[in-house]
PAMARZA-326655 format. One line per field, with one value per residue: y, x, z of N, C-alpha, C, O in turn; chain; residue number from 1. Coordinates in steps of 0.05 Angstrom, whole numbers, plus 5000, padded with zeros to 4 digits. Atoms other than C-alpha are relative to their C-alpha. Layout:
REM residues N
nc2 [Y_...]
nc1 [X_...]
nc3 [Z_...]
cac2 [Y_...]
cac1 [X_...]
cac3 [Z_...]
cc2 [Y_...]
cc1 [X_...]
cc3 [Z_...]
oc2 [Y_...]
oc1 [X_...]
oc3 [Z_...]
kette [A_...]
nr [NUM_...]
END
This chain:
REM residues 144
nc2 [5019_5011_4997_5021_4990_4978_5012_5012_4978_4990_5020_5000_4975_5004_5015_4982_4982_5015_5003_4974_4991_4977_5010_4981_5007_5024_4992_4983_5018_5015_4985_4992_5025_5022_5026_5006_5023_5010_5020_5007_5020_4994_5001_4979_5001_5006_4978_4985_4981_4981_5014_4995_4986_4971_4991_4973_4992_4998_5027_5010_4988_5015_5027_4999_4994_5025_5020_4992_5001_5028_5013_4984_5013_5004_4998_5006_5005_5008_5016_5000_4984_5008_4983_5006_4980_4981_5016_5007_5022_4998_5022_4991_5011_4980_5007_4980_5010_4990_4979_5006_5024_5001_5024_4995_5019_4997_5007_4996_4989_4991_4977_4994_4972_4990_4971_4986_4972_4996_5002_5027_5003_5025_5012_5024_5012_5028_5013_5016_4984_5017_4992_4974_5005_5012_4978_4981_5013_5007_5028_5004_5014_5028_5002_4990]
nc1 [4983_5014_4986_4979_4978_4987_4984_4976_4983_4987_4980_4978_4985_4983_4976_4983_4987_4979_4978_4987_4991_5018_5015_5021_5023_5012_5012_5024_5022_5009_5018_4990_5001_4995_4990_4977_4984_4981_5019_5021_4989_5004_4973_4983_4976_4976_4986_5018_5009_5020_5025_5021_5023_4999_5028_5003_4980_4974_4990_4993_4974_4980_4998_4983_4973_4989_4998_4979_4974_4991_5004_4996_5016_4989_5024_5026_5015_5028_5005_5028_5018_5028_5016_5029_5011_4980_4975_4982_4981_4977_4981_4974_4974_4981_4971_4986_4977_4995_4980_4976_4985_4999_5013_5025_5021_5025_5023_5026_5018_5027_5007_5028_5002_5028_5000_5025_4998_4974_4977_4996_5007_4989_4980_4988_4981_4996_4977_4983_4976_4976_4978_4992_4986_4973_4984_4993_4982_4975_5000_5007_5025_5000_5007_4978]
nc3 [4986_4977_4975_4999_5017_4986_4978_5012_5008_4976_4990_5019_4995_4976_5009_5016_4982_4986_5018_5003_4973_4992_4977_4994_5017_4988_4974_5006_5009_4977_4982_4974_4984_5019_4989_5018_4990_5020_5008_4981_4981_4971_4987_5009_4983_5016_5014_5017_4979_5010_5004_4980_5011_5001_4999_5010_5020_4988_4996_5027_5007_4985_5013_5024_4992_4989_5022_5019_4985_5000_5026_5025_5021_5027_5017_4989_5025_4999_5024_5007_4983_5001_4983_4995_4981_4991_4994_5022_4994_5018_4999_5010_4990_4991_5001_4984_4986_4973_5002_4984_5009_5029_5010_5014_4997_5016_4985_5012_4980_5006_4984_4999_4995_4999_5003_4994_5010_5013_4981_4990_4972_4992_5018_4988_5019_4992_5013_4982_4993_4996_5017_4990_4975_5008_5011_4978_4981_5014_5008_5028_5004_5007_5028_5016]
cac2 [1064_1017_1021_0956_0986_1049_1007_0967_1032_1058_0994_0992_1065_1044_0992_1043_1091_1037_1024_1099_1103_1152_1132_1196_1174_1106_1137_1187_1127_1100_1120_1153_1087_1024_0950_0939_0871_0851_0794_0768_0732_0728_0723_0785_0760_0740_0781_0804_0863_0905_0852_0879_0906_0980_1023_1094_1133_1148_1074_1058_1107_1071_1004_1026_1056_0991_0947_0987_0989_0913_0896_0922_0909_0881_0871_0875_0842_0843_0790_0790_0839_0815_0860_0846_0899_0940_0888_0879_0814_0819_0758_0770_0756_0795_0789_0825_0820_0827_0892_0867_0800_0813_0747_0749_0714_0704_0702_0691_0729_0746_0814_0831_0905_0936_1007_1057_1123_1113_1100_1035_1013_0943_0913_0841_0811_0735_0701_0650_0687_0628_0652_0723_0698_0656_0717_0763_0712_0700_0629_0606_0581_0507_0521_0553]
cac1 [4864_4834_4850_4890_4931_4944_4967_5015_5042_5056_5091_5132_5151_5178_5223_5247_5262_5301_5343_5358_5374_5316_5294_5253_5208_5198_5182_5133_5094_5083_5024_5035_5016_5042_5055_5124_5158_5220_5228_5165_5192_5184_5260_5302_5360_5407_5448_5387_5380_5336_5281_5241_5171_5165_5103_5116_5156_5213_5220_5219_5276_5315_5299_5332_5392_5403_5391_5438_5492_5496_5475_5499_5445_5469_5400_5331_5287_5212_5187_5111_5059_4989_4935_4867_4826_4875_4931_4991_5031_5101_5144_5218_5291_5345_5419_5460_5524_5541_5579_5627_5645_5634_5597_5541_5474_5409_5342_5273_5217_5143_5121_5051_5033_4966_4950_4897_4886_4951_4995_5025_4993_5023_5086_5104_5165_5169_5236_5283_5339_5388_5430_5432_5454_5510_5534_5532_5569_5622_5602_5600_5532_5519_5493_5558]
cac3 [7261_7312_7386_7380_7322_7363_7422_7378_7350_7420_7441_7377_7391_7459_7426_7376_7433_7470_7408_7403_7478_7488_7558_7565_7507_7540_7608_7576_7548_7618_7663_7730_7764_7731_7746_7714_7723_7684_7694_7726_7787_7862_7875_7868_7910_7853_7804_7764_7813_7767_7769_7828_7813_7794_7804_7777_7726_7774_7790_7715_7704_7760_7727_7662_7697_7736_7675_7630_7685_7683_7612_7544_7492_7425_7393_7423_7371_7377_7328_7333_7361_7377_7405_7437_7472_7515_7515_7469_7470_7441_7426_7417_7431_7466_7449_7501_7540_7613_7620_7674_7642_7568_7562_7512_7517_7479_7513_7482_7517_7517_7540_7561_7558_7579_7559_7582_7546_7507_7568_7593_7658_7660_7631_7649_7614_7617_7604_7634_7671_7672_7613_7641_7709_7677_7638_7699_7741_7687_7671_7599_7575_7570_7500_7478]
cc2 [4991_5005_4980_5009_5023_4989_4987_5022_5012_4981_4998_5025_4998_4984_5017_5019_4986_4996_5026_5009_5023_4991_5019_4993_4975_5008_5016_4983_4985_5017_5007_4976_4977_4975_4990_4978_4989_4990_4996_4977_5008_5000_5020_4999_4995_5024_5016_5021_5019_4987_5005_5016_5031_5010_5029_5007_5002_4973_4987_5011_4985_4973_5001_5006_4975_4980_5007_5003_4972_4986_5020_4987_4998_5003_4991_4997_4991_4986_5002_5016_4990_5017_4990_5019_5019_4988_4995_4979_5002_4975_5009_4986_5023_4988_5022_4988_5012_5020_4992_4977_4999_4975_5006_4978_5007_4989_5005_5010_5005_5023_5006_5030_5008_5031_5011_5029_5005_4998_4971_4999_4974_4991_4976_4987_4972_4988_4984_5016_4984_5009_5027_4997_4989_5022_5019_4988_4991_4971_4998_4983_4971_4997_5009_4978]
cc1 [4984_5015_5023_5024_5015_5018_5026_5019_5015_5021_5024_5017_5018_5025_5018_5015_5023_5025_5016_5013_4984_4982_4977_4975_4986_4984_4975_4977_4987_4981_5013_5002_5002_5008_5021_5017_5017_5025_4978_5011_4993_5027_5018_5027_5026_5011_4982_4986_4978_4972_4977_4977_5003_4971_4996_5022_5028_5013_5007_5026_5023_5004_5019_5029_5014_5005_5025_5028_5012_5000_5005_4984_5015_4977_4976_4981_4972_4993_4970_4984_4972_4984_4971_4991_5023_5027_5015_5019_5022_5018_5026_5024_5018_5028_5015_5025_5001_5023_5026_5017_5004_4988_4973_4980_4977_4977_4975_4981_4972_4994_4970_4998_4970_5002_4972_5004_5028_5024_5001_4993_5011_5020_5012_5017_5007_5024_5015_5026_5026_5024_5011_5017_5028_5018_5009_5021_5026_5002_4991_4975_5005_4995_5023_5019]
cc3 [5024_5026_5003_4983_5014_5023_4990_4992_5024_5010_4981_5003_5024_4993_4984_5018_5015_4982_4997_5027_5011_5023_5007_4984_5011_5025_4995_4990_5023_5017_5026_5019_4981_5016_4980_5012_4977_5015_5020_5017_5029_5015_4987_5014_4984_4985_4982_5019_4990_4998_5020_4986_5002_4998_4991_4981_5011_5004_4973_4991_5015_4988_4977_5007_5011_4979_4983_5014_4997_4973_4977_4978_4973_4981_5016_4977_5006_4974_4992_5021_4995_5020_5003_5022_5008_5004_4974_5010_4979_5005_4988_5011_5007_4999_5013_5011_5028_4999_5014_4989_4970_4988_4988_5005_4982_5016_4983_5022_4988_5018_4997_5008_4999_4999_5007_4992_4988_5018_5011_5030_5012_4979_5015_4978_5011_4985_5022_5005_5001_4983_5009_5025_4994_4990_5021_5019_4987_4993_4971_4999_4993_4970_4982_4991]
oc2 [5007_5012_4987_5006_5025_4999_4990_5018_5018_4990_4997_5024_5009_4989_5015_5024_4998_5000_5025_5028_5037_4985_5010_4996_4974_5000_5014_4992_4970_5041_4995_4974_4975_4977_4979_4981_4979_5005_5006_4955_5031_5003_5017_5020_4999_5047_5038_5019_5030_5000_4993_5031_5041_4997_5038_4992_4994_4969_4972_4997_4980_4963_4985_4995_4970_4967_4990_5005_4969_4968_5043_4965_5017_5019_4969_5016_4967_4997_5004_5014_4988_5020_4980_5021_5032_5000_4989_4982_5004_4969_5023_4966_5045_4967_5045_4965_5035_5013_4996_4977_4985_4972_5019_4955_5029_4967_5027_5002_5006_5020_5006_5037_5001_5043_4998_5042_5027_5003_4958_5015_4970_4992_4980_4980_4970_4987_4990_5023_4996_5011_5032_5009_4997_5023_5027_5003_4980_4961_5011_4964_4964_4977_5004_4984]
oc1 [4973_5039_5044_5047_5039_5040_5047_5043_5039_5044_5047_5042_5040_5046_5043_5039_5044_5047_5040_5028_4994_4959_4957_4952_4962_4961_4955_4954_4968_4986_5033_5021_4987_5019_5013_5028_5007_5042_4980_5016_4986_5028_5027_5041_5048_5005_4990_4962_4963_4953_4956_4982_5014_4954_4973_5042_5048_5037_5026_5043_5043_5027_5038_5047_5037_5026_5041_5048_5036_5015_4997_4991_5029_4978_4974_4976_4967_4998_4964_4989_4962_4992_4960_5004_5035_5045_5004_5031_5018_5025_5027_5022_5017_5034_5015_5031_4993_5044_5048_5041_5022_4989_4956_4987_4975_4978_4972_4984_4968_4996_4959_5008_4956_5018_4952_5023_5039_5047_4981_5004_5012_5014_5026_5007_5019_5023_5012_5040_5047_5046_5035_5038_5048_5042_5033_5038_5044_5024_4972_4971_5024_5004_5022_5039]
oc3 [5039_5025_5014_4992_5012_5026_5002_4996_5022_5017_4990_5001_5024_5003_4987_5014_5020_4991_4993_5027_5028_5018_5017_4994_5011_5028_5010_4990_5019_5021_5034_5035_4962_5038_4960_5034_4957_5023_5043_5007_5034_5039_4964_5015_4994_4993_4972_5025_5007_4990_5017_4968_5021_4986_4991_4978_4998_4999_4971_4979_5003_4987_4975_4995_5005_4978_4977_5000_4995_4968_4978_4969_4966_4962_5026_4962_5011_4952_4968_5045_4973_5043_4983_5043_4990_5016_4953_5031_4955_5028_4968_5025_4995_5011_5004_5007_5032_4990_5004_4991_4961_4964_5001_5012_4972_5026_4972_5045_4964_5043_4975_5029_4980_5013_5003_5001_4992_5009_5015_5046_5036_4955_5035_4956_5032_4960_5045_4986_5006_4994_5008_5028_5006_4998_5022_5029_5000_4987_4963_5014_4979_4958_4958_4977]
kette [A_A_A_A_A_A_A_A_A_A_A_A_A_A_A_A_A_A_A_A_A_A_A_A_A_A_A_A_A_A_A_A_A_A_A_A_A_A_A_A_A_A_A_A_A_A_A_A_A_A_A_A_A_A_A_A_A_A_A_A_A_A_A_A_A_A_A_A_A_A_A_A_A_A_A_A_A_A_A_A_A_A_A_A_A_A_A_A_A_A_A_A_A_A_A_A_A_A_A_A_A_A_A_A_A_A_A_A_A_A_A_A_A_A_A_A_A_A_A_A_A_A_A_A_A_A_A_A_A_A_A_A_A_A_A_A_A_A_A_A_A_A_A_A]
nr [1_2_3_4_5_6_7_8_9_10_11_12_13_14_15_16_17_18_19_20_21_22_23_24_25_26_27_28_29_30_31_32_33_34_35_36_37_38_39_40_41_42_43_44_45_46_47_48_49_50_51_52_53_54_55_56_57_58_59_60_61_62_63_64_65_66_67_68_69_70_71_72_73_74_75_76_77_78_79_80_81_82_83_84_85_86_87_88_89_90_91_92_93_94_95_96_97_98_99_100_101_102_103_104_105_106_107_108_109_110_111_112_113_114_115_116_117_118_119_120_121_122_123_124_125_126_127_128_129_130_131_132_133_134_135_136_137_138_139_140_141_142_143_144]
END
């Protein structure tokens, strides 16, 4: 198995762990020092409170607790995995609902993951937060 194939297997394993609700497995896949951004943004003032950068396993654990407090996943669907050198690019879609309002949303995303010695050192998740903000604020999507 090539290094790229190993890296894809690790990242796929993290998605499988998320589906199972196994946050310990996800966190164990992360290096002691990490650059974790979900979403990649410079503005954390709105309702997407979990979006601030995280830098270690303890902060990643807090990220998931904050995320899952506000969002109930319906389906996290990675569609395509592409690897080059130490980087894995994942294209996918997320169907979730805001826990407080019950409003569902669909967001397409691209995730960039860098690994070193089998551990995630960078995870940047790129997506438009507009639908999530609408759901969290109790506003129906314009697309609905």
